[in-house]
C-alpha positions in Angstrom: 7.7 18.6 14.5 11.3 18.1 13.5 11.2 14.4 14.5 8.4 13.9 12.0 10.2 15.5 9.0 12.2 12.5 8.0 9.4 9.9 8.3 7.1 12.4 6.3 9.7 12.7 3.6 10.1 8.9 3.4 6.4 8.4 3.3 6.1 10.9 0.4 8.8 8.9 -1.3 6.8 5.7 -0.7 3.7 7.4 -2.3 5.8 8.3 -5.3 7.0 4.7 -5.5 3.4 3.4 -5.4 2.4 5.3 -8.5 5.6 4.4 -10.4 5.2 0.7 -9.4 1.6 0.5 -10.6 2.3 2.4 -13.9 5.2 0.0 -14.6 3.1 -3.0 -13.7 0.3 -1.8 -16.0 2.9 -1.4 -18.8 4.2 -4.9 -18.1 0.6 -6.2 -18.2 0.2 -4.7 -21.7 3.5 -6.2 -22.9 2.8 -9.7 -21.3 -1.0 -9.5 -22.1 -1.6 -10.8 -18.5 -2.4 -9.0 -15.3 -1.6 -12.2 -13.3 1.9 -12.6 -14.8 2.6 -8.9 -14.4 1.7 -9.1 -10.8 3.8 -12.2 -10.3 6.8 -10.5 -11.8 6.3 -7.5 -9.6 6.3 -9.8 -6.5 9.2 -11.9 -7.8 11.4 -8.9 -8.3 10.3 -7.5 -4.9 11.2 -10.8 -3.2 14.7 -10.7 -4.9 15.1 -7.1 -3.7 14.1 -8.1 -0.1 16.5 -11.0 -0.1 19.3 -8.7 -1.2 18.3 -6.2 1.6 18.2 -8.9 4.3 21.6 -10.1 3.3 23.0 -6.6 3.0 21.9 -5.6 6.5 22.7 -9.1 7.9 19.2 -9.9 9.2 19.2 -13.4 10.7 16.6 -15.8 9.6 13.8 -16.1 12.2 13.9 -19.3 14.2 11.2 -22.0 13.7 10.0 -21.1 17.2 9.6 -17.5 16.3 7.7 -18.4 13.1 5.4 -20.8 15.0 4.5 -18.0 17.5 3.2 -15.7 14.7 -0.6 -15.7 14.5 -2.0 -17.2 11.2 -3.7 -13.9 10.3 -0.4 -12.0 10.5 0.8 -14.0 7.4 -2.0 -12.7 5.2 -0.5 -9.3 4.3 0.7 -10.8 1.0 -2.9 -11.6 0.1 -3.9 -8.0 0.4 -0.7 -6.9 -1.4 -1.7 -9.2 -4.3 -5.2 -7.8 -4.3 -3.7 -4.3 -4.4 -1.3 -5.1 -7.2 -3.9 -6.9 -9.3 -6.6 -4.2 -9.0 -4.1 -1.5 -9.6 -2.7 -3.1 -12.7 -6.2 -3.0 -14.2 -7.4 0.3 -12.9 -4.5 2.7 -13.3 -4.7 2.7 -17.1 -8.4 3.5 -17.0 -8.2 6.2 -14.3 -4.8 7.8 -14.9 -2.2 8.4 -12.3 -3.8 11.4 -10.4 -7.3 9.9 -10.0 -5.8 6.5 -9.2 -3.7 8.0 -6.3 -6.6 10.2 -5.1 -9.0 7.2 -4.9 -6.2 5.0 -3.4 -5.6 7.5 -0.6 -9.4 7.9 -0.1 -9.7 4.1 0.4 -6.7 4.0 2.7 -8.1 6.9 4.8 -11.5 5.3 5.2 -9.9 2.0 6.2 -7.5 3.7 8.5 -10.2 5.5 10.3 -12.1 2.3 10.9 -8.9 0.4 12.0 -8.0 3.3 14.4 -11.6 3.7 15.7 -12.1 0.0 16.5 -8.5 -0.7 17.4 -8.3 -3.5 14.9 -5.2 -5.4 13.9 -3.3 -4.4 17.0 -3.5 -0.6 16.3 -4.0 1.7 19.3 -7.6 3.0 19.5 -8.1 6.5 18.1 -11.8 7.4 17.9 -13.3 9.1 14.8 -14.1 12.7 15.5 -15.5 15.6 13.5 -12.1 16.9 12.2 -11.3 13.4 10.9 -14.7 13.2 9.2 -14.1 16.7 7.7 -10.7 15.4 6.4 -12.5 12.5 4.6 -15.0 14.9 3.1 -12.2 17.0 1.8 -10.5 14.0 0.3 -13.8 13.0 -1.4 -14.0 16.6 -2.8 -10.4 16.3 -3.9 -11.2 13.1 -5.8 -14.0 14.8 -7.6 -11.8 17.8 -8.5 -9.0 15.6 -9.8 -11.3 13.2 -11.7 -13.5 15.9 -13.4 
């Protein structure tokens, strides 16, 4: 259990950052009057931060041969990130922070169960069972309680 404490704390921090990021993006959307430009700026600042991180930790640039070996589908993460950012910018002001996060986690859990069950995207197979389904049902109940 001790070896999971630090990753769990970091993951909670990532969850906090998701809400903060989306609330800031929604505010930027209001100021810019554009969800598209708000999302662009979010990604632009993120790219700058990642460049600074790569330089700070002295990560070498991948070689052309390494890049050529990467399957085409592996490059599509940014598309899903853009979908996430764009939808979040529009929905968080309508839902509020708590309902937004509750629904976000519900969507992530449903997708995660499918990915695990069918071993999609290179994830190890972990079949859906009754306790996992009960967990999803409890998440759905939590969404209703938060949104009421």
